[in-house]
C-alpha positions in Angstrom: -70.9 2.2 -14.0 -71.9 -1.5 -14.0 -70.0 -4.2 -15.8 -72.9 -4.7 -18.2 -72.8 -1.0 -19.3 -69.0 -1.3 -19.7 -69.6 -4.3 -22.0 -72.1 -2.4 -24.0 -69.8 0.6 -24.4 -66.9 -1.6 -25.4 -69.1 -3.3 -28.0 -70.5 -0.1 -29.5 -67.5 2.2 -29.3 -64.4 0.1 -29.4 -62.5 2.7 -31.6 -63.1 5.5 -29.1 -61.7 3.4 -26.3 -58.7 2.4 -28.4 -58.0 6.1 -29.1 -58.3 7.0 -25.4 -55.8 4.4 -24.3 -53.4 5.2 -27.1 -53.4 8.8 -25.9 -52.8 7.5 -22.4 -49.8 5.4 -23.5 -48.3 8.3 -25.5 -48.7 10.8 -22.7 -47.4 8.8 -19.7 -45.1 6.6 -21.8 -43.1 9.7 -22.5 -42.3 10.1 -18.8 -41.8 6.4 -18.0 -38.1 6.3 -18.8 -37.5 9.3 -16.5 -38.8 7.5 -13.4 -35.2 6.6 -12.3 -34.3 10.3 -12.2 -36.8 11.0 -9.3 -36.1 7.9 -7.2 -34.4 8.5 -3.9 -32.8 6.0 -1.5 -34.4 2.9 0.0 -36.7 4.8 2.3 -36.0 2.9 5.5 -35.6 5.9 7.7 -37.9 6.5 10.8 -38.7 10.0 12.0 -36.9 9.6 15.4 -34.0 10.8 17.4 -31.5 9.2 15.0 -32.1 11.8 12.3 -31.9 14.6 14.8 -28.6 13.4 16.2 -27.1 12.9 12.7 -27.9 16.5 12.0 -26.4 17.7 15.3 -23.2 15.6 14.8 -22.7 17.1 11.3 -23.4 20.7 12.2 -21.9 21.0 15.7 -19.3 18.3 16.0 -18.0 17.8 12.5 -18.9 14.2 12.3 -19.9 13.7 8.6 -23.4 12.7 7.9 -23.5 9.6 5.7 -20.0 10.2 4.4 -18.2 8.6 1.5 -15.6 6.3 3.0 -12.4 5.9 1.1 -10.6 2.7 2.1 -6.9 2.6 1.3 -4.9 -0.7 1.2 -1.2 -1.1 0.5 1.0 -4.0 -0.3 3.8 -5.1 2.0 6.4 -3.6 -0.5 5.1 -0.1 0.1 6.6 1.8 3.1 4.4 3.8 5.6 5.9 7.0 4.3 5.0 6.2 0.7 1.5 5.1 1.8 1.0 8.4 3.7 2.2 10.5 0.7 -0.2 8.7 -1.6 -3.1 9.4 0.9 -2.1 13.0 1.1 -2.0 13.5 -2.7 -5.3 11.6 -3.0 -7.0 14.0 -0.5 -5.8 17.0 -2.5 -7.5 15.6 -5.7 -10.9 16.2 -4.1 -10.3 19.6 -2.6 -12.3 21.7 -5.1 -15.1 19.2 -5.8 -18.6 20.6 -6.1 -20.6 20.2 -2.9 -17.7 19.0 -0.7 -18.3 20.1 2.9 -15.6 18.4 4.9 -12.7 16.0 4.6 -11.5 13.9 7.5 -8.0 12.5 6.7 -6.3 9.5 8.4 -3.2 11.7 8.5 -5.0 14.2 10.8 -7.1 12.0 13.1 -5.9 9.1 15.2 -7.3 5.6 14.7 -7.9 5.9 11.0 -4.6 4.4 9.8 -3.7 0.9 11.0 -0.9 -1.1 9.4 -1.6 -1.7 5.7 -5.1 -0.1 5.8 -6.4 3.5 6.2 -9.7 5.2 5.6 -10.8 8.8 5.0 -14.3 10.4 5.3 -15.7 12.9 2.8 -18.9 14.7 3.4 -21.0 16.3 0.6 -23.9 18.7 0.4 -25.8 16.5 -2.0 -28.3 13.9 -0.8 -27.4 10.3 -1.1 -29.7 9.7 -4.1 -27.9 12.7 -5.9 -24.4 11.3 -5.4 -23.9 9.3 -8.6 -22.3 12.1 -10.6 -20.1 13.0 -7.6 -19.0 9.4 -7.2 -18.2 9.1 -10.9 -16.1 12.3 -10.6 -14.2 10.9 -7.6 -13.4 7.8 -9.6 -12.0 9.9 -12.4 -9.8 12.0 -10.0 -8.3 9.1 -8.1 -4.7 8.4 -9.3 -3.7 4.8 -10.0 -0.9 3.2 -8.0 0.3 -0.4 -8.8 0.7 -1.3 -5.1 -2.0 0.7 -3.4 -5.7 0.3 -3.9 -8.5 2.7 -3.1 -12.1 1.6 -2.8 -15.2 3.7 -2.0 -18.1 2.7 0.3 -20.6 4.3 2.6 -24.4 4.5 2.5 -24.5 6.8 -0.5 -22.0 4.6 -2.5 -23.9 1.4 -1.6 -27.2 3.1 -2.6 -25.8 4.2 -6.0 -24.6 0.6 -6.6 -28.0 -0.8 -5.5 -29.8 1.6 -7.9 -27.6 0.7 -10.8 -28.0 -3.1 -10.1 -31.8 -2.7 -9.7 -32.0 -1.2 -13.1 -30.0 -4.1 -14.6 -32.2 -6.6 -12.7 -35.3 -4.9 -14.1 -34.0 -5.0 -17.7 -33.0 -8.6 -17.4 -36.3 -9.6 -15.8 -38.3 -7.9 -18.6 -36.1 -9.5 -21.3 -36.8 -13.0 -19.9 -40.2 -12.6 -18.2 -42.3 -11.1 -21.1 -41.2 -13.6 -23.8 -41.7 -16.5 -21.3 -45.2 -15.2 -20.4 -46.1 -14.9 -24.1 -44.9 -18.5 -24.7 -47.1 -19.8 -21.9 -50.1 -17.9 -23.2 -49.4 -19.2 -26.7 -49.4 -22.7 -25.4 -52.5 -22.2 -23.3 -54.5 -20.4 -26.0 -53.1 -22.1 -29.1 -53.1 -18.8 -31.0 -50.9 -15.7 -31.3 -53.7 -13.1 -31.1 -55.2 -14.4 -27.9 -51.7 -14.7 -26.4 -50.7 -11.2 -27.4 -53.7 -9.5 -25.8 -52.7 -10.0 -22.1 -49.1 -9.0 -23.0 -50.3 -5.8 -24.6 -52.5 -5.0 -21.5 -49.5 -5.7 -19.2 -47.0 -3.6 -21.1 -49.4 -0.6 -21.4 -50.3 -0.9 -17.7 -46.7 -0.9 -16.5 -45.5 1.8 -18.9 -48.3 4.1 -18.1 -47.9 3.6 -14.4 -44.2 4.3 -14.4 -44.9 7.6 -16.2 -47.5 8.5 -13.6 -45.1 7.6 -10.8 -42.5 9.9 -12.3 -44.9 12.8 -12.0 -45.7 11.8 -8.4 -41.9 11.5 -7.7 -41.4 15.2 -8.6 -43.7 16.0 -5.6 -43.0 13.3 -3.0 -40.3 10.9 -1.8 -40.1 7.6 -3.8 -38.1 4.6 -2.7 -35.8 3.1 -5.3 -37.6 -0.3 -4.7 -40.5 1.1 -6.7 -38.5 0.5 -9.9 -38.7 -3.3 -9.4 -42.1 -3.7 -7.7 -44.2 -1.9 -10.3 -43.1 -4.1 -13.3 -43.2 -7.2 -11.2 -46.7 -6.6 -9.8 -48.0 -4.8 -12.9 -47.1 -7.4 -15.5 -48.2 -10.3 -13.3 -51.6 -8.9 -12.4 -52.4 -7.3 -15.8 -51.6 -10.5 -17.6 -53.5 -12.7 -15.1 -56.6 -10.5 -15.3 -56.5 -10.4 -19.1 -56.0 -14.2 -19.2 -59.2 -14.7 -17.2 -61.3 -12.4 -19.5 -59.8 -13.7 -22.8 -60.3 -17.4 -21.7 -64.0 -16.8 -20.7 -64.7 -14.8 -23.8 -63.4 -17.6 -26.0 -65.6 -20.0 -24.1 -68.7 -17.8 -24.4 -68.0 -17.1 -28.1 -68.6 -20.7 -28.9 -72.1 -20.5 -27.4 -73.6 -17.3 -28.8 -73.1 -14.0 -30.6 -70.3 -11.6 -29.8 -72.3 -9.1 -27.8 -73.8 -11.7 -25.6 -70.4 -13.4 -25.1 -68.9 -10.1 -24.0 -71.8 -9.4 -21.6 -71.5 -12.8 -20.0 -67.7 -12.5 -19.8 -67.9 -9.1 -18.1 -70.6 -10.3 -15.6 -68.6 -13.5 -14.7 -64.9 -13.2 -15.2 -65.1 -9.3 -15.0 -66.8 -9.7 -11.7 -64.1 -12.0 -10.5 -61.5 -9.5 -11.6 -63.2 -6.7 -9.6 -63.4 -8.7 -6.4 -59.8 -10.0 -6.8 -58.5 -6.5 -7.5 -60.3 -5.3 -4.4 -58.6 -7.9 -2.3 -55.2 -7.1 -3.7 -55.8 -3.3 -3.3 -56.8 -3.8 0.3 -53.7 -5.9 0.9 -51.6 -3.0 -0.4 -53.6 -0.5 1.5 -52.7 -2.3 4.7 -49.0 -1.9 3.9 -49.5 1.9 4.1 -50.1 1.5 7.9 -46.3 1.2 8.3 -45.1 4.9 8.4 -41.9 4.5 6.4 -41.2 6.0 3.0 -40.3 2.7 1.5 -43.6 1.0 2.4 -45.8 4.0 1.5 -44.2 4.7 -1.9 -44.0 1.0 -2.9 -47.6 0.4 -1.8 -48.8 3.5 -3.7 -46.9 2.4 -6.8 -48.4 -1.1 -6.6 -51.9 0.3 -5.9 -51.6 2.6 -8.9 -50.5 -0.1 -11.3 -53.3 -2.3 -10.0 -55.9 0.4 -10.7 -54.5 1.0 -14.2 -54.5 -2.8 -14.8 -58.1 -3.2 -13.8 -59.2 -0.2 -15.9 -57.4 -1.6 -18.9 -58.8 -5.1 -18.4 -62.4 -3.9 -18.1 -62.3 -1.3 -21.0 -59.4 -1.7 -23.4 -59.4 -5.5 -23.4 -63.2 -5.9 -24.2 -62.7 -3.3 -27.0 -59.8 -5.4 -28.4 -61.9 -8.6 -28.1 -64.6 -7.0 -30.2 -62.2 -5.7 -32.8 -60.3 -9.0 -33.0 -63.2 -11.3 -32.5 -62.9 -13.1 -35.8 -59.2 -13.9 -35.3 -59.8 -15.0 -31.7 -62.7 -17.2 -32.8 -60.6 -18.8 -35.5 -57.6 -19.7 -33.3 -58.8 -22.6 -31.1 -61.4 -24.1 -28.9 -62.1 -22.3 -25.6 -59.6 -22.8 -22.9 -62.1 -24.2 -20.4 -63.6 -26.7 -22.8 -62.8 -30.1 -21.4 -63.7 -33.8 -21.8 -64.1 -36.2 -18.9 -61.0 -38.0 -20.1 -58.7 -35.0 -19.7 -56.3 -34.6 -16.7 -58.1 -31.4 -15.7 -61.3 -33.4 -15.1 -59.7 -36.6 -13.9 -57.6 -34.9 -11.2 -60.4 -33.2 -9.2 -62.5 -36.4 -9.5 -59.6 -38.3 -8.0 -59.2 -35.8 -5.1 -63.0 -35.6 -4.4 -63.1 -39.4 -4.0 -60.6 -39.3 -1.2 -60.8 -35.8 0.3 -59.5 -36.6 3.8 -56.4 -38.5 2.5 -55.5 -35.9 -0.1 -56.2 -33.0 2.3 -53.8 -34.6 4.8 -51.2 -35.1 2.1 -51.4 -31.4 1.1 -51.1 -30.3 4.8 -48.0 -32.6 5.2 -46.4 -30.9 2.2 -47.1 -27.5 3.6 -45.8 -28.5 7.0 -42.5 -29.5 5.4 -42.2 -26.1 3.9 -43.1 -24.4 7.2 -40.5 -26.2 9.2 -37.5 -23.8 8.4 -39.6 -20.8 9.7 -38.1 -21.1 13.2 -34.8 -19.9 11.7 -36.2 -16.7 10.1 -34.0 -13.7 10.8 -34.6 -10.3 9.2 -32.1 -7.5 8.8 -31.9 -4.0 7.3 -30.1 -4.3 3.9 -26.5 -3.1 3.8 -23.5 -3.5 1.5 -23.8 -7.3 1.9 -27.0 -7.2 -0.3 -24.7 -6.5 -3.3 -22.6 -9.2 -5.1 -19.4 -10.2 -3.4 -17.2 -8.7 -6.1 -18.8 -5.3 -6.0 -16.3 -2.5 -5.0 -18.5 -0.9 -2.3 -19.1 -4.2 -0.6 -15.4 -5.2 -0.6 -14.5 -1.7 0.8 -17.2 -2.0 3.5 -16.0 -5.5 4.5 -12.4 -4.2 4.7 -13.4 -1.2 6.7 -15.4 -3.3 9.2 -12.7 -5.9 9.5 -9.9 -3.4 10.4 -11.6 -0.4 12.0 -14.9 -1.6 13.4 -15.6 -4.7 15.6 -18.8 -6.6 14.5 -19.3 -7.4 18.1 -19.5 -3.8 19.2 -21.9 -0.9 18.6 -21.1 2.8 18.9 -23.8 5.0 20.3 -23.8 8.8 20.2 -25.5 10.6 23.1 -26.1 14.3 22.8 -26.8 15.9 26.2 -28.5 19.3 25.9 -28.2 21.9 28.6 -31.1 24.0 29.8 -29.3 27.3 29.0 -29.8 28.9 25.6 -26.1 29.0 24.4 -23.8 27.6 27.1 -23.8 24.8 29.6 -24.4 26.0 33.1 -22.5 24.6 36.1 -25.5 22.5 37.0 -25.6 21.1 33.4 -21.9 20.0 33.8 -22.7 18.3 37.1 -25.8 16.5 35.5 -23.7 15.4 32.5 -21.0 14.0 34.8 -23.7 12.1 36.7 -24.9 10.7 33.4 -21.5 9.5 32.4 -21.0 7.7 35.8 -24.4 6.0 35.3 -23.3 4.8 31.8 -20.0 3.4 33.2 -22.0 1.3 35.7 -24.2 -0.1 33.0 -23.2 -3.8 32.4 -23.8 -3.5 28.7 -21.3 -0.6 28.2 -17.7 -1.6 27.2 -16.3 1.9 27.2 -17.1 5.6 27.2 -15.5 8.5 25.3 -16.4 11.8 27.0 -14.7 15.1 27.9 -14.5 13.9 31.5 -12.6 10.8 30.5 -10.3 12.6 28.1 -9.3 15.4 30.4 -9.7 13.6 33.7 -11.1 16.8 35.3 -14.0 17.3 37.6 -17.2 19.0 36.2 -16.5 22.1 38.3 -13.0 22.4 36.8 -14.3 21.9 33.3 -17.0 24.5 33.8 -14.3 27.0 34.8 -12.2 25.9 31.8 -15.1 26.5 29.4 -15.2 30.2 30.5 -11.8 30.9 29.0 -12.1 31.2 25.2 -8.6 30.1 24.2 -8.6 27.0 26.4 -12.2 26.2 25.4 -11.4 26.1 21.7 -8.5 23.8 22.3 -9.8 21.4 24.9 -13.6 21.7 25.2 -14.9 22.1 21.6 -14.4 18.5 20.4 -17.0 17.5 22.9 -19.0 20.6 23.6 -20.7 23.1 21.3 -22.7 25.8 22.9 -25.2 24.1 25.1 -24.7 20.5 23.7 -22.3 17.9 24.9 -21.3 14.8 22.9 -20.8 11.4 24.7 -19.7 8.3 22.8 -20.7 4.9 24.2 -19.4 1.6 22.9 -21.8 -1.3 23.6 -21.3 -5.1 23.7 -23.0 -6.6 20.7 -23.3 -5.4 17.0 -25.5 -2.6 16.0 -28.2 -5.0 14.7 -28.0 -7.3 17.8 -30.9 -7.6 20.1 -28.9 -6.5 23.2 -27.8 -3.3 21.5 -31.3 -2.4 20.4 -32.7 -3.3 23.8 -30.1 -1.0 25.4 -31.1 2.0 23.3 -34.8 1.4 24.0 -34.2 1.2 27.7 -32.0 4.4 27.8 -34.5 6.3 25.7 -37.2 5.4 28.2 -34.9 6.5 31.0 -34.0 9.8 29.2 -37.1 11.4 30.7 -35.8 10.8 34.2 -32.3 12.2 33.6 -31.3 15.5 35.1 -30.2 16.7 31.6 -32.2 16.0 28.4 -30.5 13.5 26.0 -30.9 12.3 22.4 -29.5 8.9 21.2 -28.0 8.2 17.8 -25.8 5.8 16.0 -26.3 2.8 13.9 -27.9 0.7 16.7 -30.4 3.5 17.2 -31.2 3.6 13.5 -31.7 -0.2 13.4 -33.9 0.0 16.6 -36.2 2.7 15.2 -36.8 0.9 11.9 -37.4 -2.4 13.5 -39.9 -0.8 16.0 -41.8 1.1 13.4 -42.3 -2.1 11.4 -43.0 -4.6 14.1 -45.1 -2.2 16.2 -47.5 -1.7 13.3 -47.4 -5.2 11.8 -50.3 -6.5 13.8 -52.4 -3.6 12.5 -51.4 -4.4 8.9 -52.3 -8.1 9.3 -55.6 -7.3 11.1 -56.7 -4.8 8.4 -55.8 -7.1 5.5 -57.6 -10.1 7.1 -60.8 -8.2 8.1 -61.1 -6.3 4.8 -60.6 -9.4 2.7 -63.1 -11.3 4.7 -65.7 -8.6 4.0 -64.9 -8.6 0.3 -65.2 -12.3 0.0 -68.4 -12.4 2.1 -70.0 -9.8 -0.2 -68.9 -11.9 -3.2 -70.2 -15.3 -2.1 -72.6 -14.6 0.8 -70.9 -17.3 2.8 -69.1 -17.3 6.2 -66.9 -20.4 5.7 -65.6 -19.6 2.2 -63.9 -16.3 3.3 -62.5 -18.0 6.4 -61.2 -21.0 4.5 -59.7 -18.8 1.7 -57.9 -16.6 4.3 -56.6 -19.6 6.1 -55.3 -21.1 2.7 -53.5 -17.8 2.0 -51.8 -17.9 5.4 -50.7 -21.5 4.7 -49.3 -20.6 1.2 -47.5 -17.5 2.4 -46.1 -19.3 5.5 -44.8 -22.1 3.3 -43.2 -19.5 0.9 -41.5 -17.9 3.9 -40.2 -21.3 4.9 -38.7 -21.9 1.5 -37.3 -18.4 1.5 -35.5 -19.1 4.8 -34.3 -22.5 3.5 -32.9 -20.9 0.3 -31.4 -17.7 1.7 -30.8 -18.2 5.4 -29.4 -21.7 5.0 -27.7 -20.9 1.7 -29.3 -23.6 -0.6 -29.7 -23.6 -4.4 -26.5 -21.6 -4.9 -27.7 -18.6 -3.0 -25.4 -16.7 -0.6 -26.2 -17.4 3.1 -27.6 -14.4 4.9 -30.6 -12.7 6.6 -33.9 -11.9 4.9 -34.3 -8.1 4.1 -36.7 -6.7 6.7 -39.1 -5.3 4.1 -39.5 -8.5 2.1 -41.9 -10.4 4.4 -44.1 -7.4 4.6 -44.2 -6.9 0.8 -44.7 -10.6 0.2 -47.6 -10.8 2.7 -49.3 -7.6 1.3 -48.8 -8.6 -2.3 -49.3 -12.3 -2.2 -52.3 -12.2 0.2 -54.1 -10.2 -2.4 -52.8 -12.1 -5.5 -53.7 -15.5 -3.9 -57.3 -14.1 -3.7 -57.1 -13.8 -7.5 -57.0 -17.5 -7.9 -59.3 -18.2 -4.9 -62.0 -15.8 -6.2 -61.8 -17.1 -9.8 -62.0 -20.8 -8.6 -64.8 -20.3 -6.1 -66.7 -18.0 -8.5 -67.0 -20.9 -11.0 -67.9 -23.3 -8.2 -70.5 -20.8 -6.9 -72.0 -20.3 -10.4 -72.5 -24.1 -10.8 -73.8 -24.5 -7.3 -76.4 -21.8 -7.8 -77.7 -23.7 -10.9 -77.6 -27.3 -9.5 -77.5 -27.0 -5.7 -75.1 -30.0 -5.9 -71.9 -29.3 -4.0 -70.0 -32.3 -5.3 -70.8 -31.5 -8.9 -70.2 -27.8 -8.4 -66.7 -28.5 -7.0 -65.8 -31.0 -9.7 -66.9 -28.8 -12.6 -65.6 -25.6 -11.0 -62.1 -27.1 -10.4 -62.0 -28.9 -13.8 -63.0 -25.8 -15.7 -60.6 -23.4 -14.0 -57.5 -25.6 -13.2 -55.9 -25.0 -16.6 -56.5 -21.3 -16.4 -55.2 -21.0 -12.8 -52.2 -23.1 -13.7 -51.5 -21.0 -16.7 -52.0 -17.8 -14.7 -49.6 -19.1 -12.0 -47.0 -20.1 -14.6 -47.2 -16.6 -16.0 -46.8 -15.1 -12.5 -43.8 -17.3 -11.9 -42.4 -16.5 -15.3 -42.6 -12.7 -14.5 -41.2 -12.9 -11.0 -38.6 -15.7 -11.2 -36.2 -13.7 -13.4 -35.8 -11.3 -10.5 -34.3 -14.2 -8.6 -31.2 -13.9 -10.8 -30.7 -10.3 -10.0 -27.7 -8.7 -8.3 -29.5 -7.2 -5.3 -30.3 -9.7 -2.5 -33.6 -8.0 -1.6 -34.9 -8.2 -5.2 -33.9 -11.9 -5.4 -35.7 -12.6 -2.2 -38.9 -10.8 -3.4 -38.9 -12.6 -6.7 -38.4 -16.1 -5.2 -40.8 -15.4 -2.3 -43.7 -14.3 -4.6 -43.0 -17.1 -7.1 -42.9 -19.7 -4.4 -46.1 -18.5 -2.8 -47.9 -18.4 -6.1 -46.7 -21.8 -7.1 -47.7 -23.4 -3.8 -51.1 -21.6 -3.9 -51.9 -22.7 -7.5 -50.9 -26.3 -7.0 -51.0 -27.7 -3.4 -53.7 -25.2 -2.3 -56.1 -24.9 -5.3 -55.7 -28.3 -6.8 -55.6 -30.4 -3.6 -56.5 -28.7 -0.4 -59.4 -26.5 -1.5 -61.4 -29.2 -3.3 -60.8 -31.6 -0.4 -62.1 -29.1 2.1 -65.1 -28.1 0.0 -66.0 -31.7 -0.5 -65.7 -32.4 3.2 -67.7 -29.4 4.2 -70.5 -30.0 1.7 -73.4 -27.6 1.7 -71.9 -25.9 4.8 -69.6 -24.1 2.4 -72.4 -21.8 1.5 -73.9 -21.2 4.9 -74.5 -17.7 6.2 -77.0 -16.2 8.7 -80.3 -15.7 7.1 -80.5 -12.0 7.9 -77.2 -11.5 5.9 -78.2 -13.6 2.9 
């Protein structure tokens, strides 16, 4: 259905459209608050050997899978005997808890009690995203001691805290962002009705999409990051698209009857929205090329809210414009009406008179923002992404400080014999050869295996394994049926490049070992996630660039316009990354110093590349309209920039107003996403659209609109 037909339907049947969208809001709005109940963990888990080894460790070797870690700390006044008694009584409190699979007490295993600190491991049947009620129950059962503290951490505990903090961040952002967006719209439009329309479209779009995502979440895995991305993207895009239509409608309403004003609005601003949405949608589609649950679920959520936003903008909004036309007409002059004395007209005139000088100035500003990029470091989020005073973070830091060295990484190697249920003599010999190879590896600090514990030859151990009583006592901690566990400690932390290179190398060499092996451990987890992302990143970038080029070429029938627009997007995104590094990596503006969450650059690129097209398409569309009428490039650029600058600035201010509140959230990744998107949009709407684009379009002249004749 064409935009003209949509305009006719909206003009003739506005009430029917209003009834349809009211039913949509009631139906899906009912499910929207339930979205949090189907969200799972972060979704950064690759389908590799790490998952298999985790399962084997839990089932065969009683190494808990993602356990809850209880960190005990005593004051100097408490004796070791009192400390141990308190730990023992605490362990008894959890004995009959629902879903408890295994308890590893520091009183039963060596190395878990050191001085004033101890830790215990509790493994539960529930998935990490189902652990919140369990953790609450554990808090209730823990007895208070004035001189001994007990804190909980572990992946499931950290995830529960992240989920809780994310919900708080969302509530705070909505409380600030929506009123701020309304205030900007009110100032821009000069009227309450015109200002409310984009807000209504945004709220309906986000609410309906969250309800739809709840229904999807009952059938597929959803990352908890969806909770922040849908409102952030949905509100920003819905309000931006509605702003463009409302502003153009107000302009056209001054020139003719309502029906004609609506037709022209849909064929101009509506067309821009369609091409802009296509660019954003393709950017998000590219993110799906990274096969991790986090990226797939977030991209699907953002694509869904985008589709709903476009449908609302092209159907419900025109119907509301028709119904409220008198109130809209009475409020103020069109947003794009301007005089030659206004700043919006004077500024592009000033830029066009000195395009080379202003273009170089814009490039210099962007270069300053790009400089910190050489310090960019990404990391998988952990407990450090939470506020410093959060219990799970404090417990994780205490555990790492006293029981794990940050300069070492522990690798689990599972060697699997060729027999069905037991290790053959040859398997024992091959496993011994493997351990000797590992000892000779320069990256290995130490090895914990049955050969090192018992100091026996493989032949002797094979004979020992044949005797049931001795096997249970000496062999079983390291061997279960046809599997043998070998623990390797590497030099370098789990997230370090040497540790990840080591697991990559040994995984390649596994095919040449006499006995099949699987690698696990935190370093293996980190390596798998990094490789899945970076091995597919070039495909994501290539898909987004090529698909957006095609969309822009179809929109403007020009070769240089798409190339220039794509280059401008890379500049604005690169500058935003530079600012992100400067703020978070170097610890400026009161932010805690640390790495950038690994998913943030991908999300910012996928989202902002498309959103920047929003402004680019809107600006170039107005220039293109003028150029088609006058064939005067200078006049087209001047009028196009002057007539859209205020709208683009208002749209950017709204986008910033919606995303910046996330910068004050508790979760580091959410803060980084909010600041990253806000920075990119701010740079794009000011330095790029108000300085660099008009400078380049003036310099290129009629070449802006060149394309091979056969493709015209």
